[in-house]
N, C-alpha and C positions, 0 to 999 in steps of 0.2 A: 568287446565292450562290449557288453548291452545295450540295449535300445537305450531302456530307465536312468543307465552309469549318462550313457553319451546326455541327455534330453536334462538331466543332473549339472551336467561341470554346465551344459550352454548355458542357464542360467543361473553357476552361481559366479560365468563368466558374462551376463550381461549383469546382477549383482554390485558386481565387480564396479564394472564400466557408471552405472548409476553413484558408490559408491565416490566412486572420480569425484565426475561431476556433481556432488553436492557437498564437497570439502572443496571445491573450485566457488562455488556459488558461496558458501559458507567467510569463507577470504573475504572473496569477494562485498559483499554482504559488512560484515567488524568493519573494513576499511572506511569503505561508504557512511558508513557509520561516526569510528571516530574521524573524519572527513568532514560529519554534520559537528558535532561537538568540539571541535576545534576548532571550529568558525564560527562559533555559539563567541564561545571565551575569547577569541580575535573580534571579536566584536562589542563585549560586553566589556572589552580593558578599555578599548579605543569609543568606548561611550559615552557620555554628557554623566558628572557626576544627578548618582538615583536611579538613573537611568541603567534596566535591565534590563534585555534579549532573555525569551527564555520563557518555561509556563505562567510568568509571575500576567504576562500579557494575556496571555487566555482570555478568552472572557465568555458569553451564551453566543459569541455571532459566529465562534467556530459552526460549523455544518463540511461533513464529509463532502466533497464533490467528486471522490474515485464513489464504486461501488465493486467489488469484486460478486462474479457468475462463478458457479460450477458446472456446469456440461459434465453428464459424465461421453466417454470415445468412445466410436461408432465399433470400434472390432472389439474393444471389449468389456467390462466393467472400471476400468478407467476413471476418477476426477481429472479433468481439468479446470487452473485457475485461471480465467482474466483475471484484468478490472481495467473500465473506463469510466470512462469521466460522463460525472453526475450530470442531468440536464437539470440547468439551475432553473429552480422555481423562479415562477413570475412576481416576486418579492417586488413591491415599491418602498421607496419612503413617500413619507409624504414630503414636500419642500418648507422650510422653514417661514412661512407667510410671514410679513411682518408685523406689528400691532401698527393700528396710524393714529397719528395723535392728538385727534380731537375730538375726542373722545367717544368715541356713538361705541354701543359694542355690534359688532357685526354680528350677522348670523351665522350657526357656524357649518352650514351646509356649505355657506362661502368661503371659508379656511378649505374644506374637505378637498374642494374643486382644483387650489389647486396642484400646483402637474407633478408629476410622481417622478422620481426619479431613480434610476435603479440600482443595489445594495451596491454594495464593491463586493465581487471573487474570488477576484488575490488577495493572496493572508497578507503578504508582503505590506502591504495597502496599508495596515495595520499600522508596521512603523513607520511610520511616515513619509511624503514625499521623497527625500535623498533618503531611504532605506541604507544600512552601510552594506560592501559588497561581500560583506562574507556573507550578511545572513542570505543576498541573490544567493550562492555558492553551494549554502545548506538547506536550498529552499531546490535549489537544482542536484545536488546529490536526494536529499528524501522521494521528489521525484523520482530519479533515474532509484534507486529500493521498492519504491512498490511499485512501478510498472513496470521493473522485469526482476529482478532477482526476486520478490519473495511470491508472486505467482508459476515460478519455474521451479527455487524450489520444494514450496506445500505442493506441485508435481510431478517434484521427482520425489522427494516424500513418499507419496501415495502409492504410486510405479514401486519405489523396493519392494513396499509391505506386501505389495499384492504380486512380487516373485516369494520371496522372503517362504510364505501361504505354497506357493507353487511348488518351492526347492523339501520345502514340510512335505505336501502330496508324493512327489514324486520320489521321494525317501520312503515315505512310507506305501505304496506302490510296491519299492523294488525291495521289500524286507517281508512284504505278503508274500510276494514272485517266490522268495527263497523260500522262505517258512510252503513252503506249497512244494517243493521240487525238495 
């Protein structure tokens, strides 16, 4: 067997291993997403009348708490996707000052000097102090998807594309060598 054919076989073997890992990760992703939607449905079923958990509860308070970095690996030009917690901005809300009953207008600078309080960073607090355990479970599964599954899936996808290109190049070199002989 020629060295080019051996190289193609090694690349195809690597590609099949990547496809296997990719399909396992896709299965994990599907099961986690299924669990998230089932937990939200269970929470909605057990919720008070008129209260629904889901996209209707989202508003302008929603901010990204995670960021993705894309770095090329040292040995090759393959991108590596990593997710990290975004540093919270020093956003504060002004504490509600109670108006006085004496009817005297106070200076606005006095009301702005009220002690600032930090905004809640956990979106679970939007659903109240005693949010259902199904919502907590949905949140933990979503965090697992974002932190573990998606970065690995995207990295493997990029690596699969890279291996496909290498296989095509090796096949072209083999065909060119065959034509020259």
